Phi, psi and omega in degrees: 000318178298317180299317181299315183295320177299319180292322178298315180298321181294316182293324177294312178300320179294318180297313182296317179299313181298318178296316181293319180295319180297317177299319182294319181291318182296320183287312187288340181274353181277091183271128179289157183225142170256103186278332182197161177192171175208157175236131179233126180274125179242128174263127175252147183289126178248180182293318183242331179204163181295146177258130184269132171234148168257130163269125183229121179223148177229153167274115186254133178237137176215135186296335179266010177095162186297334179288352177272357179278146188237315187215148176229126182246147173234125181244142163242094191295324181299320180264003176059044176251148178215137173236133179246129181238109179284157180295334180280352183247337186287157175272134179229149175202157184247130178219130180053041179065015173247136179263126179255142176226146177169212185209149174255011190231044174275110186220169167235160187292322181224150172079195185260154178292137181293145176264176181109212189268129171247153178236122179261136178232121180254128183238133175262182185292340176276357180089359177292147187230146170233143182228155173203143181268142172233148177236131176230112184237000186289138173261161180287127188257348185226150173299154181296133186281172177208163176217140174230147174227122182215133174055039176077006178241144180245147176225126178248129172253105183205135173256011184280145182302327185227137183221134179223156173257129176259123195250143180227153179272190181300327180272003179087008178280140180295137180241320187194162171238128186241127174290143179258123180264330179228145181282356176205157180155192181277138178300326181297332179287347180278344178055048178290146173304148186295336183279352182289126179244335177220156179219155173231154182262128174250111180254140190221142174232080194293334181294335180247010181054050179234137176217160178222141186227120182272171169288161182284155172227149180288145178283322181259000000 
């Protein structure tokens, strides 16, 4: 009877160990991959000069699913800069059945963001890492844009290829984006939704991954 009990314990231990080992191997062998990504430079209106932000997003792949991803890092090794984006903090969206993760708030405290080579590192919950290099060398090609609205008329100063109005309601909630066909005219011609109380100008230079975003101005 004692021999039987010892064998039962041995078989139970062996089964548990085998299951644990199999689970450990399957999880640890799942290396995340960055299949594609992009960096977009966004200029925000500042008190004295525009403030630079990078929007940085990657298509993240992991054999155990997107929920197994834990951290995304962005390094500029030459300047010894590092940004850490936890899975609970990053922005994610799905497009064409691909999941993108990243941040719209890659900044430094002073000055402009460095150009050149960046290194992205994706880490899953098992500690496995995937890396990919990105290069961003574009310089700002146009003066910072502006918009004014007075007496029912709007005027946009912009040399950027594409211009849109980003619209907000009284509480500051986003409501719509409106393409601009003319840089000046009557506000009524824009056909803004009736709930819109303020607008900001979003200027874009998509060929160079450059954008500019002004402060909001009241519509009325």
